Structures are given as C-alpha cells and as structure tokens.
N, CA, C and O atoms as a GROMACS GRO file, in nm:
protein
  628
    1MET      N    1  10.274   7.051   7.769
    1MET     CA    2  10.145   6.998   7.735
    1MET      C    3  10.064   7.106   7.665
    1MET      O    4  10.061   7.220   7.710
    2ASP      N    5   9.998   7.070   7.556
    2ASP     CA    6   9.914   7.164   7.484
    2ASP      C    7   9.767   7.116   7.492
    2ASP      O    8   9.737   7.016   7.558
    3ASP      N    9   9.678   7.188   7.426
    3ASP     CA   10   9.534   7.153   7.433
    3ASP      C   11   9.504   7.014   7.380
    3ASP      O   12   9.414   6.947   7.432
    4LYS      N   13   9.577   6.970   7.280
    4LYS     CA   14   9.558   6.836   7.223
    4LYS      C   15   9.592   6.727   7.325
    4LYS      O   16   9.520   6.628   7.338
    5ASP      N   17   9.702   6.745   7.397
    5ASP     CA   18   9.743   6.651   7.498
    5ASP      C   19   9.642   6.653   7.617
    5ASP      O   20   9.609   6.548   7.674
    6LEU      N   21   9.596   6.770   7.650
    6LEU     CA   22   9.496   6.784   7.759
    6LEU      C   23   9.366   6.711   7.719
    6LEU      O   24   9.309   6.640   7.801
    7GLN      N   25   9.321   6.729   7.596
    7GLN     CA   26   9.201   6.662   7.548
    7GLN      C   27   9.215   6.510   7.561
    7GLN      O   28   9.123   6.443   7.607
    8TYR      N   29   9.328   6.457   7.521
    8TYR     CA   30   9.355   6.312   7.530
    8TYR      C   31   9.352   6.268   7.675
    8TYR      O   32   9.292   6.166   7.708
    9LEU      N   33   9.419   6.345   7.765
    9LEU     CA   34   9.420   6.308   7.904
    9LEU      C   35   9.283   6.310   7.966
    9LEU      O   36   9.251   6.221   8.044
   10VAL      N   37   9.200   6.410   7.934
   10VAL     CA   38   9.066   6.417   7.990
   10VAL      C   39   8.981   6.299   7.939
   10VAL      O   40   8.906   6.240   8.017
   11GLU      N   41   8.992   6.266   7.814
   11GLU     CA   42   8.919   6.153   7.759
   11GLU      C   43   8.962   6.022   7.825
   11GLU      O   44   8.879   5.936   7.855
   12LYS      N   45   9.092   6.008   7.848
   12LYS     CA   46   9.147   5.888   7.913
   12LYS      C   47   9.098   5.873   8.058
   12LYS      O   48   9.056   5.766   8.101
   13ILE      N   49   9.104   5.986   8.132
   13ILE     CA   50   9.056   5.983   8.271
   13ILE      C   51   8.909   5.959   8.279
   13ILE      O   52   8.863   5.887   8.368
   14SER      N   53   8.832   6.016   8.189
   14SER     CA   54   8.687   5.996   8.185
   14SER      C   55   8.652   5.851   8.166
   14SER      O   56   8.568   5.796   8.237
   15LEU      N   57   8.719   5.789   8.070
   15LEU     CA   58   8.691   5.649   8.041
   15LEU      C   59   8.735   5.556   8.153
   15LEU      O   60   8.663   5.463   8.190
   16TYR      N   61   8.856   5.582   8.207
   16TYR     CA   62   8.912   5.495   8.307
   16TYR      C   63   8.842   5.510   8.444
   16TYR      O   64   8.807   5.410   8.506
   17GLU      N   65   8.822   5.635   8.490
   17GLU     CA   66   8.767   5.659   8.624
   17GLU      C   67   8.614   5.654   8.628
   17GLU      O   68   8.557   5.608   8.726
   18PHE      N   69   8.546   5.701   8.520
   18PHE     CA   70   8.403   5.714   8.522
   18PHE      C   71   8.334   5.608   8.434
   18PHE      O   72   8.214   5.586   8.446
   19GLY      N   73   8.411   5.542   8.345
   19GLY     CA   74   8.356   5.443   8.256
   19GLY      C   75   8.265   5.504   8.150
   19GLY      O   76   8.179   5.435   8.095
   20LYS      N   77   8.284   5.634   8.122
   20LYS     CA   78   8.199   5.706   8.026
   20LYS      C   79   8.287   5.793   7.938
   20LYS      O   80   8.393   5.839   7.981
   21HIS      N   81   8.242   5.815   7.816
   21HIS     CA   82   8.317   5.895   7.720
   21HIS      C   83   8.297   6.044   7.746
   21HIS      O   84   8.189   6.087   7.784
   22PHE      N   85   8.403   6.121   7.727
   22PHE     CA   86   8.396   6.268   7.730
   22PHE      C   87   8.390   6.313   7.585
   22PHE      O   88   8.486   6.297   7.510
   23GLN      N   89   8.275   6.370   7.545
   23GLN     CA   90   8.251   6.395   7.403
   23GLN      C   91   8.257   6.545   7.369
   23GLN      O   92   8.211   6.586   7.262
   24HIS      N   93   8.313   6.625   7.458
   24HIS     CA   94   8.323   6.767   7.428
   24HIS      C   95   8.470   6.812   7.430
   24HIS      O   96   8.558   6.728   7.415
   25THR      N   97   8.497   6.937   7.447
   25THR     CA   98   8.631   6.990   7.436
   25THR      C   99   8.689   7.029   7.570
   25THR      O  100   8.622   7.090   7.653
   26ALA      N  101   8.816   6.992   7.591
   26ALA     CA  102   8.890   7.035   7.708
   26ALA      C  103   9.002   7.125   7.657
   26ALA      O  104   9.067   7.092   7.558
   27MET      N  105   9.026   7.238   7.724
   27MET     CA  106   9.130   7.329   7.679
   27MET      C  107   9.186   7.408   7.797
   27MET      O  108   9.121   7.419   7.901
   28PHE      N  109   9.307   7.461   7.780
   28PHE     CA  110   9.366   7.547   7.879
   28PHE      C  111   9.309   7.686   7.861
   28PHE      O  112   9.286   7.729   7.748
   29ASN      N  113   9.286   7.758   7.974
   29ASN     CA  114   9.240   7.896   7.968
   29ASN      C  115   9.334   7.977   8.059
   29ASN      O  116   9.332   7.964   8.181
   30SER      N  117   9.415   8.060   7.998
   30SER     CA  118   9.516   8.137   8.075
   30SER      C  119   9.450   8.251   8.150
   30SER      O  120   9.515   8.314   8.234
   31ARG      N  121   9.324   8.280   8.124
   31ARG     CA  122   9.256   8.391   8.195
   31ARG      C  123   9.201   8.350   8.333
   31ARG      O  124   9.164   8.437   8.413
   32LEU      N  125   9.195   8.220   8.360
   32LEU     CA  126   9.148   8.178   8.491
   32LEU      C  127   9.248   8.221   8.596
   32LEU      O  128   9.368   8.202   8.579
   33ARG      N  129   9.200   8.279   8.705
   33ARG     CA  130   9.288   8.332   8.813
   33ARG      C  131   9.275   8.258   8.942
   33ARG      O  132   9.375   8.215   9.000
   34THR      N  133   9.152   8.241   8.988
   34THR     CA  134   9.130   8.190   9.125
   34THR      C  135   9.083   8.044   9.132
   34THR      O  136   9.052   7.994   9.240
   35THR      N  137   9.080   7.978   9.020
   35THR     CA  138   9.031   7.842   9.019
   35THR      C  139   9.116   7.753   8.931
   35THR      O  140   9.182   7.800   8.838
   36GLY      N  141   9.114   7.623   8.960
   36GLY     CA  142   9.195   7.531   8.881
   36GLY      C  143   9.131   7.495   8.747
   36GLY      O  144   9.199   7.462   8.651
   37GLY      N  145   8.998   7.503   8.743
   37GLY     CA  146   8.930   7.469   8.622
   37GLY      C  147   8.783   7.504   8.634
   37GLY      O  148   8.735   7.540   8.741
   38ARG      N  149   8.711   7.492   8.519
   38ARG     CA  150   8.568   7.514   8.526
   38ARG      C  151   8.499   7.435   8.417
   38ARG      O  152   8.552   7.414   8.308
   39TYR      N  153   8.377   7.391   8.452
   39TYR     CA  154   8.294   7.321   8.359
   39TYR      C  155   8.189   7.420   8.310
   39TYR      O  156   8.120   7.483   8.390
   40LEU      N  157   8.177   7.434   8.178
   40LEU     CA  158   8.084   7.531   8.117
   40LEU      C  159   7.950   7.462   8.089
   40LEU      O  160   7.943   7.369   8.009
   41LEU      N  161   7.845   7.508   8.155
   41LEU     CA  162   7.716   7.444   8.144
   41LEU      C  163   7.657   7.451   8.004
   41LEU      O  164   7.597   7.353   7.960
   42GLN      N  165   7.671   7.560   7.934
   42GLN     CA  166   7.614   7.578   7.802
   42GLN      C  167   7.676   7.488   7.696
   42GLN      O  168   7.606   7.420   7.621
   43SER      N  169   7.807   7.489   7.690
   43SER     CA  170   7.879   7.415   7.584
   43SER      C  171   7.929   7.277   7.627
   43SER      O  172   7.970   7.197   7.543
   44HIS      N  173   7.924   7.249   7.757
   44HIS     CA  174   7.972   7.123   7.817
   44HIS      C  175   8.124   7.110   7.804
   44HIS      O  176   8.178   7.001   7.824
   45ASN      N  177   8.194   7.217   7.772
   45ASN     CA  178   8.338   7.212   7.763
   45ASN      C  179   8.402   7.230   7.901
   45ASN      O  180   8.338   7.278   7.994
   46ILE      N  181   8.526   7.191   7.914
   46ILE     CA  182   8.602   7.207   8.037
   46ILE      C  183   8.722   7.294   8.008
   46ILE      O  184   8.793   7.274   7.909
   47GLU      N  185   8.743   7.392   8.097
   47GLU     CA  186   8.860   7.480   8.085
   47GLU      C  187   8.950   7.457   8.207
   47GLU      O  188   8.901   7.446   8.319
   48ILE      N  189   9.078   7.451   8.186
   48ILE     CA  190   9.175   7.421   8.293
   48ILE      C  191   9.275   7.534   8.300
   48ILE      O  192   9.317   7.587   8.197
   49ASN      N  193   9.314   7.572   8.422
   49ASN     CA  194   9.415   7.674   8.445
   49ASN      C  195   9.552   7.609   8.432
   49ASN      O  196   9.589   7.522   8.511
   50LYS      N  197   9.627   7.652   8.330
   50LYS     CA  198   9.758   7.592   8.303
   50LYS      C  199   9.861   7.616   8.415
   50LYS      O  200   9.957   7.539   8.428
   51LYS      N  201   9.843   7.717   8.493
   51LYS     CA  202   9.934   7.749   8.603
   51LYS      C  203   9.943   7.631   8.702
   51LYS      O  204  10.048   7.605   8.759
   52TYR      N  205   9.833   7.560   8.720
   52TYR     CA  206   9.832   7.448   8.817
   52TYR      C  207   9.923   7.336   8.767
   52TYR      O  208   9.990   7.271   8.847
   53LEU      N  209   9.926   7.312   8.637
   53LEU     CA  210  10.019   7.212   8.583
   53LEU      C  211  10.162   7.260   8.597
   53LEU      O  212  10.248   7.184   8.642
   54ASP      N  213  10.190   7.385   8.561
   54ASP     CA  214  10.324   7.440   8.567
   54ASP      C  215  10.379   7.448   8.707
   54ASP      O  216  10.497   7.419   8.729
   55GLN      N  217  10.295   7.487   8.805
   55GLN     CA  218  10.347   7.511   8.940
   55GLN      C  219  10.331   7.395   9.035
   55GLN      O  220  10.413   7.378   9.125
   56LEU      N  221  10.226   7.313   9.015
   56LEU     CA  222  10.201   7.205   9.110
   56LEU      C  223  10.210   7.064   9.050
   56LEU      O  224  10.208   6.966   9.123
   57GLY      N  225  10.222   7.054   8.920
   57GLY     CA  226  10.248   6.926   8.859
   57GLY      C  227  10.125   6.853   8.808
   57GLY      O  228  10.011   6.896   8.823
   58GLU      N  229  10.154   6.739   8.747
   58GLU     CA  230  10.052   6.660   8.680
   58GLU      C  231   9.949   6.595   8.774
   58GLU      O  232   9.833   6.577   8.739
   59GLU      N  233   9.995   6.562   8.894
   59GLU     CA  234   9.904   6.500   8.992
   59GLU      C  235   9.790   6.594   9.031
   59GLU      O  236   9.674   6.554   9.042
   60GLU      N  237   9.826   6.722   9.051
   60GLU     CA  238   9.722   6.822   9.083
   60GLU      C  239   9.631   6.842   8.961
   60GLU      O  240   9.510   6.859   8.976
   61LEU      N  241   9.689   6.840   8.843
   61LEU     CA  242   9.609   6.856   8.718
   61LEU      C  243   9.507   6.742   8.707
   61LEU      O  244   9.392   6.768   8.673
   62VAL      N  245   9.547   6.618   8.734
   62VAL     CA  246   9.459   6.505   8.725
   62VAL      C  247   9.344   6.520   8.826
   62VAL      O  248   9.230   6.486   8.794
   63GLY      N  249   9.372   6.569   8.948
   63GLY     CA  250   9.268   6.595   9.045
   63GLY      C  251   9.165   6.697   8.998
   63GLY      O  252   9.045   6.680   9.017
   64ILE      N  253   9.215   6.803   8.936
   64ILE     CA  254   9.125   6.908   8.883
   64ILE      C  255   9.040   6.853   8.769
   64ILE      O  256   8.921   6.883   8.759
   65ILE      N  257   9.100   6.773   8.686
   65ILE     CA  258   9.025   6.712   8.573
   65ILE      C  259   8.915   6.620   8.628
   65ILE      O  260   8.801   6.625   8.580
   66LYS      N  261   8.946   6.539   8.726
   66LYS     CA  262   8.846   6.451   8.788
   66LYS      C  263   8.729   6.533   8.847
   66LYS      O  264   8.612   6.498   8.831
   67HIS      N  265   8.764   6.640   8.913
   67HIS     CA  266   8.662   6.728   8.973
   67HIS      C  267   8.569   6.785   8.865
   67HIS      O  268   8.447   6.783   8.878
   68GLU      N  269   8.629   6.835   8.760
   68GLU     CA  270   8.547   6.893   8.652
   68GLU      C  271   8.465   6.788   8.579
   68GLU      O  272   8.353   6.815   8.535
   69LEU      N  273   8.520   6.668   8.566
   69LEU     CA  274   8.446   6.558   8.503
   69LEU      C  275   8.326   6.516   8.588
   69LEU      O  276   8.224   6.472   8.535
   70CYS      N  277   8.337   6.529   8.720
   70CYS     CA  278   8.222   6.502   8.808
   70CYS      C  279   8.109   6.598   8.772
   70CYS      O  280   7.994   6.557   8.754
   71HIS      N  281   8.142   6.728   8.761
   71HIS     CA  282   8.042   6.825   8.718
   71HIS      C  283   7.979   6.782   8.585
   71HIS      O  284   7.857   6.778   8.569
   72TYR      N  285   8.067   6.751   8.489
   72TYR     CA  286   8.030   6.719   8.354
   72TYR      C  287   7.933   6.601   8.346
   72TYR      O  288   7.824   6.614   8.290
   73HIS      N  289   7.973   6.488   8.402
   73HIS     CA  290   7.892   6.366   8.388
   73HIS      C  291   7.758   6.376   8.464
   73HIS      O  292   7.654   6.329   8.416
   74LEU      N  293   7.761   6.439   8.584
   74LEU     CA  294   7.638   6.455   8.660
   74LEU      C  295   7.542   6.551   8.586
   74LEU      O  296   7.422   6.525   8.583
   75HIS      N  297   7.591   6.656   8.529
   75HIS     CA  298   7.507   6.750   8.456
   75HIS      C  299   7.446   6.683   8.333
   75HIS      O  300   7.327   6.700   8.305
   76ILE      N  301   7.526   6.607   8.260
   76ILE     CA  302   7.479   6.537   8.140
   76ILE      C  303   7.366   6.439   8.180
   76ILE      O  304   7.268   6.424   8.107
   77GLU      N  305   7.382   6.373   8.295
   77GLU     CA  306   7.285   6.274   8.341
   77GLU      C  307   7.165   6.335   8.412
   77GLU      O  308   7.072   6.263   8.449
   78GLY      N  309   7.164   6.465   8.431
   78GLY     CA  310   7.054   6.535   8.494
   78GLY      C  311   7.051   6.519   8.644
   78GLY      O  312   6.945   6.537   8.705
   79LYS      N  313   7.163   6.486   8.705
   79LYS     CA  314   7.172   6.472   8.853
   79LYS      C  315   7.231   6.600   8.911
   79LYS      O  316   7.265   6.694   8.839
   80GLY      N  317   7.242   6.601   9.046
   80GLY     CA  318   7.294   6.718   9.115
   80GLY      C  319   7.442   6.734   9.090
   80GLY      O  320   7.522   6.654   9.137
   81TYR      N  321   7.480   6.838   9.016
   81TYR     CA  322   7.618   6.857   8.974
   81TYR      C  323   7.687   6.971   9.047
   81TYR      O  324   7.805   6.996   9.022
   82GLN      N  325   7.616   7.042   9.138
   82GLN     CA  326   7.677   7.154   9.210
   82GLN      C  327   7.748   7.104   9.335
   82GLN      O  328   7.721   6.994   9.384
   83HIS      N  329   7.839   7.185   9.385
   83HIS     CA  330   7.921   7.147   9.499
   83HIS      C  331   7.839   7.104   9.622
   83HIS      O  332   7.881   7.018   9.698
   84ARG      N  333   7.725   7.164   9.640
   84ARG     CA  334   7.643   7.132   9.760
   84ARG      C  335   7.558   7.008   9.744
   84ARG      O  336   7.499   6.963   9.842
   85ASP      N  337   7.549   6.950   9.626
   85ASP     CA  338   7.462   6.836   9.601
   85ASP      C  339   7.524   6.706   9.646
   85ASP      O  340   7.645   6.684   9.633
   86ARG      N  341   7.440   6.619   9.700
   86ARG     CA  342   7.484   6.488   9.749
   86ARG      C  343   7.546   6.404   9.639
   86ARG      O  344   7.651   6.341   9.659
   87ASP      N  345   7.482   6.402   9.522
   87ASP     CA  346   7.534   6.322   9.407
   87ASP      C  347   7.676   6.363   9.376
   87ASP      O  348   7.762   6.278   9.350
   88PHE      N  349   7.701   6.492   9.377
   88PHE     CA  350   7.833   6.546   9.345
   88PHE      C  351   7.937   6.499   9.449
   88PHE      O  352   8.043   6.448   9.413
   89ARG      N  353   7.904   6.516   9.575
   89ARG     CA  354   7.998   6.479   9.683
   89ARG      C  355   8.027   6.330   9.680
   89ARG      O  356   8.141   6.287   9.700
   90GLU      N  357   7.923   6.249   9.654
   90GLU     CA  358   7.942   6.103   9.652
   90GLU      C  359   8.031   6.064   9.535
   90GLU      O  360   8.117   5.977   9.550
   91LEU      N  361   8.014   6.126   9.419
   91LEU     CA  362   8.096   6.092   9.303
   91LEU      C  363   8.240   6.136   9.324
   91LEU      O  364   8.332   6.066   9.282
   92LEU      N  365   8.261   6.252   9.388
   92LEU     CA  366   8.395   6.299   9.422
   92LEU      C  367   8.467   6.196   9.509
   92LEU      O  368   8.584   6.166   9.486
   93THR      N  369   8.397   6.143   9.607
   93THR     CA  370   8.455   6.044   9.696
   93THR      C  371   8.486   5.914   9.620
   93THR      O  372   8.590   5.852   9.642
   94LYS      N  373   8.397   5.875   9.535
   94LYS     CA  374   8.410   5.750   9.460
   94LYS      C  375   8.535   5.753   9.370
   94LYS      O  376   8.608   5.655   9.364
   95VAL      N  377   8.558   5.862   9.302
   95VAL     CA  378   8.668   5.872   9.209
   95VAL      C  379   8.794   5.936   9.272
   95VAL      O  380   8.895   5.957   9.204
   96LYS      N  381   8.786   5.966   9.403
   96LYS     CA  382   8.895   6.026   9.478
   96LYS      C  383   8.943   6.158   9.415
   96LYS      O  384   9.062   6.181   9.393
   97ALA      N  385   8.846   6.242   9.387
   97ALA     CA  386   8.875   6.375   9.333
   97ALA      C  387   8.868   6.475   9.447
   97ALA      O  388   8.790   6.458   9.540
   98PRO      N  389   8.950   6.580   9.441
   98PRO     CA  390   8.947   6.681   9.549
   98PRO      C  391   8.824   6.771   9.538
   98PRO      O  392   8.778   6.803   9.428
   99ARG      N  393   8.772   6.811   9.651
   99ARG     CA  394   8.654   6.903   9.652
   99ARG      C  395   8.699   7.044   9.608
   99ARG      O  396   8.627   7.114   9.538
  100PHE      N  397   8.818   7.081   9.652
  100PHE     CA  398   8.877   7.210   9.614
  100PHE      C  399   9.020   7.187   9.570
  100PHE      O  400   9.083   7.092   9.616
  101CYS      N  401   9.073   7.272   9.480
  101CYS     CA  402   9.209   7.255   9.437
  101CYS      C  403   9.302   7.326   9.538
  101CYS      O  404   9.258   7.411   9.615
  102SER      N  405   9.429   7.291   9.534
  102SER     CA  406   9.529   7.352   9.622
  102SER      C  407   9.550   7.497   9.583
  102SER      O  408   9.515   7.539   9.472
  103MET      N  409   9.605   7.573   9.674
  103MET     CA  410   9.635   7.712   9.644
  103MET      C  411   9.770   7.719   9.572
  103MET      O  412   9.865   7.649   9.608
  104LEU      N  413   9.774   7.806   9.470
  104LEU     CA  414   9.900   7.824   9.395
  104LEU      C  415  10.003   7.891   9.488
  104LEU      O  416   9.965   7.973   9.572
  105PRO      N  417  10.131   7.858   9.475
  105PRO     CA  418  10.234   7.922   9.556
  105PRO      C  419  10.235   8.074   9.545
  105PRO      O  420  10.263   8.142   9.643
  106GLU      N  421  10.206   8.128   9.426
  106GLU     CA  422  10.206   8.274   9.408
  106GLU      C  423  10.088   8.336   9.486
  106GLU      O  424  10.099   8.448   9.538
  107ARG      N  425   9.975   8.263   9.494
  107ARG     CA  426   9.860   8.317   9.571
  107ARG      C  427   9.888   8.309   9.719
  107ARG      O  428   9.844   8.396   9.795
  108LYS      N  429   9.962   8.205   9.764
  108LYS     CA  430  10.000   8.194   9.907
  108LYS      C  431  10.083   8.313   9.945
  108LYS      O  432  10.063   8.370  10.052
  109GLU      N  433  10.178   8.352   9.858
  109GLU     CA  434  10.265   8.464   9.883
  109GLU      C  435  10.185   8.596   9.889
  109GLU      O  436  10.212   8.682   9.973
  110GLN      N  437  10.086   8.610   9.801
  110GLN     CA  438  10.000   8.733   9.804
  110GLN      C  439   9.923   8.736   9.935
  110GLN      O  440   9.913   8.840   9.999
  111LYS      N  441   9.870   8.620   9.976
  111LYS     CA  442   9.793   8.613  10.100
  111LYS      C  443   9.882   8.643  10.219
  111LYS      O  444   9.839   8.710  10.314
  112ARG      N  445  10.005   8.596  10.215
  112ARG     CA  446  10.100   8.615  10.327
  112ARG      C  447  10.132   8.765  10.342
  112ARG      O  448  10.150   8.813  10.454
  113LEU      N  449  10.140   8.836  10.233
  113LEU     CA  450  10.174   8.978  10.240
  113LEU      C  451  10.053   9.069  10.258
  113LEU      O  452  10.068   9.192  10.261
  114GLN      N  453   9.936   9.013  10.270
  114GLN     CA  454   9.814   9.092  10.280
  114GLN      C  455   9.810   9.165  10.414
  114GLN      O  456   9.855   9.112  10.516
  115LYS      N  457   9.755   9.286  10.415
  115LYS     CA  458   9.745   9.363  10.537
  115LYS      C  459   9.605   9.347  10.599
  115LYS      O  460   9.508   9.319  10.528
  116THR      N  461   9.597   9.365  10.728
  116THR     CA  462   9.472   9.363  10.802
  116THR      C  463   9.460   9.494  10.874
  116THR      O  464   9.554   9.535  10.944
  117ILE      N  465   9.349   9.562  10.860
  117ILE     CA  466   9.325   9.689  10.928
  117ILE      C  467   9.224   9.665  11.036
  117ILE      O  468   9.120   9.603  11.012
  118ILE      N  469   9.252   9.712  11.157
  118ILE     CA  470   9.169   9.687  11.274
  118ILE      C  471   9.100   9.820  11.316
  118ILE      O  472   9.164   9.924  11.332
  119TYR      N  473   8.967   9.808  11.333
  119TYR     CA  474   8.885   9.921  11.383
  119TYR      C  475   8.816   9.875  11.507
  119TYR      O  476   8.790   9.755  11.524
  120ARG      N  477   8.784   9.970  11.597
  120ARG     CA  478   8.709   9.940  11.718
  120ARG      C  479   8.597  10.040  11.733
  120ARG      O  480   8.614  10.158  11.704
  121CYS      N  481   8.482   9.991  11.780
  121CYS     CA  482   8.369  10.079  11.807
  121CYS      C  483   8.394  10.151  11.938
  121CYS      O  484   8.430  10.089  12.038
  122THR      N  485   8.376  10.283  11.937
  122THR     CA  486   8.402  10.363  12.058
  122THR      C  487   8.293  10.342  12.164
  122THR      O  488   8.312  10.376  12.281
  123ASN      N  489   8.178  10.286  12.122
  123ASN     CA  490   8.066  10.269  12.212
  123ASN      C  491   8.066  10.131  12.279
  123ASN      O  492   8.073  10.120  12.401
  124CYS      N  493   8.059  10.023  12.194
  124CYS     CA  494   8.051   9.887  12.251
  124CYS      C  495   8.181   9.808  12.246
  124CYS      O  496   8.184   9.693  12.290
  125GLN      N  497   8.289   9.867  12.195
  125GLN     CA  498   8.421   9.810  12.190
  125GLN      C  499   8.434   9.686  12.095
  125GLN      O  500   8.533   9.612  12.102
  126LEU      N  501   8.336   9.667  12.010
  126LEU     CA  502   8.346   9.560  11.912
  126LEU      C  503   8.462   9.585  11.815
  126LEU      O  504   8.480   9.696  11.766
  127VAL      N  505   8.540   9.480  11.788
  127VAL     CA  506   8.656   9.492  11.700
  127VAL      C  507   8.624   9.445  11.560
  127VAL      O  508   8.563   9.339  11.544
  128TYR      N  509   8.663   9.519  11.460
  128TYR     CA  510   8.645   9.484  11.319
  128TYR      C  511   8.779   9.463  11.250
  128TYR      O  512   8.866   9.550  11.257
  129HIS      N  513   8.797   9.352  11.185
  129HIS     CA  514   8.917   9.323  11.103
  129HIS      C  515   8.877   9.338  10.959
  129HIS      O  516   8.782   9.273  10.915
  130ARG      N  517   8.949   9.423  10.882
  130ARG     CA  518   8.917   9.446  10.743
  130ARG      C  519   9.044   9.435  10.660
  130ARG      O  520   9.154   9.466  10.705
  131LYS      N  521   9.024   9.390  10.534
  131LYS     CA  522   9.138   9.386  10.439
  131LYS      C  523   9.152   9.522  10.371
  131LYS      O  524   9.262   9.560  10.330
  132ARG      N  525   9.041   9.595  10.357
  132ARG     CA  526   9.043   9.726  10.294
  132ARG      C  527   9.002   9.831  10.394
  132ARG      O  528   8.920   9.805  10.482
  133SER      N  529   9.057   9.949  10.381
  133SER     CA  530   9.026  10.057  10.474
  133SER      C  531   8.882  10.107  10.446
  133SER      O  532   8.831  10.099  10.334
  134ILE      N  533   8.820  10.158  10.550
  134ILE     CA  534   8.684  10.209  10.539
  134ILE      C  535   8.680  10.355  10.585
  134ILE      O  536   8.766  10.400  10.660
  135ASN      N  537   8.580  10.425  10.539
  135ASN     CA  538   8.565  10.567  10.575
  135ASN      C  539   8.491  10.572  10.708
  135ASN      O  540   8.371  10.545  10.713
  136THR      N  541   8.562  10.605  10.816
  136THR     CA  542   8.502  10.603  10.951
  136THR      C  543   8.407  10.721  10.969
  136THR      O  544   8.332  10.724  11.066
  137GLU      N  545   8.408  10.818  10.878
  137GLU     CA  546   8.310  10.926  10.886
  137GLU      C  547   8.177  10.880  10.830
  137GLU      O  548   8.072  10.932  10.870
  138LYS      N  549   8.179  10.785  10.741
  138LYS     CA  550   8.059  10.739  10.672
  138LYS      C  551   7.997  10.614  10.736
  138LYS      O  552   7.875  10.604  10.747
  139TYR      N  553   8.083  10.520  10.780
  139TYR     CA  554   8.034  10.393  10.833
  139TYR      C  555   8.039  10.390  10.984
  139TYR      O  556   8.126  10.450  11.048
  140VAL      N  557   7.940  10.317  11.041
  140VAL     CA  558   7.927  10.306  11.187
  140VAL      C  559   7.924  10.159  11.228
  140VAL      O  560   7.923  10.072  11.141
  141CYS      N  561   7.924  10.129  11.354
  141CYS     CA  562   7.921   9.995  11.409
  141CYS      C  563   7.788   9.930  11.370
  141CYS      O  564   7.681   9.990  11.382
  142GLY      N  565   7.796   9.805  11.323
  142GLY     CA  566   7.676   9.733  11.284
  142GLY      C  567   7.596   9.683  11.403
  142GLY      O  568   7.479   9.648  11.387
  143LYS      N  569   7.655   9.679  11.521
  143LYS     CA  570   7.583   9.628  11.640
  143LYS      C  571   7.510   9.742  11.711
  143LYS      O  572   7.391   9.728  11.742
  144CYS      N  573   7.578   9.854  11.737
  144CYS     CA  574   7.517   9.960  11.816
  144CYS      C  575   7.511  10.094  11.747
  144CYS      O  576   7.460  10.191  11.803
  145ARG      N  577   7.562  10.102  11.627
  145ARG     CA  578   7.567  10.225  11.547
  145ARG      C  579   7.658  10.331  11.604
  145ARG      O  580   7.645  10.450  11.576
  146GLY      N  581   7.753  10.284  11.688
  146GLY     CA  582   7.852  10.376  11.745
  146GLY      C  583   7.958  10.414  11.644
  146GLY      O  584   7.965  10.356  11.536
  147LYS      N  585   8.042  10.512  11.678
  147LYS     CA  586   8.147  10.560  11.587
  147LYS      C  587   8.263  10.461  11.585
  147LYS      O  588   8.301  10.405  11.689
  148LEU      N  589   8.321  10.438  11.465
  148LEU     CA  590   8.436  10.350  11.454
  148LEU      C  591   8.565  10.431  11.462
  148LEU      O  592   8.574  10.544  11.415
  149LYS      N  593   8.667  10.367  11.523
  149LYS     CA  594   8.796  10.434  11.535
  149LYS      C  595   8.904  10.339  11.486
  149LYS      O  596   8.904  10.221  11.519
  150PHE      N  597   8.996  10.392  11.406
  150PHE     CA  598   9.110  10.315  11.354
  150PHE      C  599   9.199  10.278  11.473
  150PHE      O  600   9.230  10.363  11.557
  151VAL      N  601   9.240  10.148  11.479
  151VAL     CA  602   9.328  10.102  11.586
  151VAL      C  603   9.471  10.086  11.535
  151VAL      O  604   9.564  10.154  11.580
  152LYS      N  605   9.486   9.991  11.438
  152LYS     CA  606   9.620   9.969  11.382
  152LYS      C  607   9.608   9.888  11.249
  152LYS      O  608   9.502   9.834  11.216
  153GLU      N  609   9.717   9.882  11.179
  153GLU     CA  610   9.727   9.807  11.056
  153GLU      C  611   9.834   9.701  11.073
  153GLU      O  612   9.948   9.731  11.111
  154LEU      N  613   9.796   9.574  11.045
  154LEU     CA  614   9.890   9.459  11.055
  154LEU      C  615   9.927   9.412  10.918
  154LEU      O  616   9.844   9.411  10.828
  155THR      N  617  10.053   9.372  10.902
  155THR     CA  618  10.095   9.308  10.780
  155THR      C  619  10.127   9.162  10.814
  155THR      O  620  10.208   9.135  10.903
  156ASN      N  621  10.064   9.068  10.743
  156ASN     CA  622  10.083   8.926  10.773
  156ASN      C  623  10.216   8.879  10.709
  156ASN      O  624  10.220   8.843  10.592
  157ARG      N  625  10.322   8.881  10.786
  157ARG     CA  626  10.450   8.836  10.733
  157ARG      C  627  10.503   8.722  10.812
  157ARG      O  628  10.610   8.670  10.781
   0.00000   0.00000   0.00000
C-alpha cells in the first residue's frame, strides 16, 4: 500500500463510517515511533505509521484511521476533539474506533527486555522502582529526605 491507496482508504472510511468527506491529505510517515497515527491541527492532514500495517495488518490500520478521523471531523466542526473530551469518546464508541492502538510486537520485545532498578530509603524504607539509574549521592528520598541505597537490578524476561 502506498500513499495514494491510503488516501483512497481514508476517504472511503470517512464517507462510510462518518457520512462526511475527508478533504485533506492522508500519508504514511516512517518517522512516527510510538503512535499509530496523528492528526495535524494546522494542516488538517493525517499521518499514519506504516509499521502498524506491516506488522499488525489492515484491520489495525482501519482502527487507527477511524481514530484519527474522529479527531479530524470533531476539530473541523469545532467540537471537543481531544482524548479527554466527551464528544471524542462518544464518537469513538459510535464508529467502533479504538481509543488507543495496539502495541507493536517490536515494542513489546523492548519492554520485555527492559531493566528495573530498585532503591530503598535507609531511613523510612520506602522502595523506589526506576528504569534508569540515579545518582544516590545527589538524590534523596522524596518522603523523608533520607539517603537512598541501591538494592538490586531486575531484568524483565
């Protein structure tokens, strides 16, 4: 699928699911990393992460397109288009669009291999779980300002 096919698919979904025309541009953006797509407020264009089509298939792609079209149509109409707005959540439910996209298999693997570093306060015994190491000479406990001590490092496997 290329940008032209994507444009056609977005226009078709917009007309069929929303009963409204999509009059801007839809395109793939290979630079997107952590999201399935995004609606651009200034230009009204929609960008889609091609990895979701390649790794999770067309069904996931259609869900992402519906989600971004919810942002698009509500913004054009001057209604609440943000994730927290009632108009947005109601339209998502109406067109059966996902609130969030699925996690890519490659991201699941990265998350699975992520390490967790555990620190404990020497004063109040509060335990801190961190993904990145911290300088125990510089940082102190947020509860009692006691000294932090490294306990162990866990790898999520």
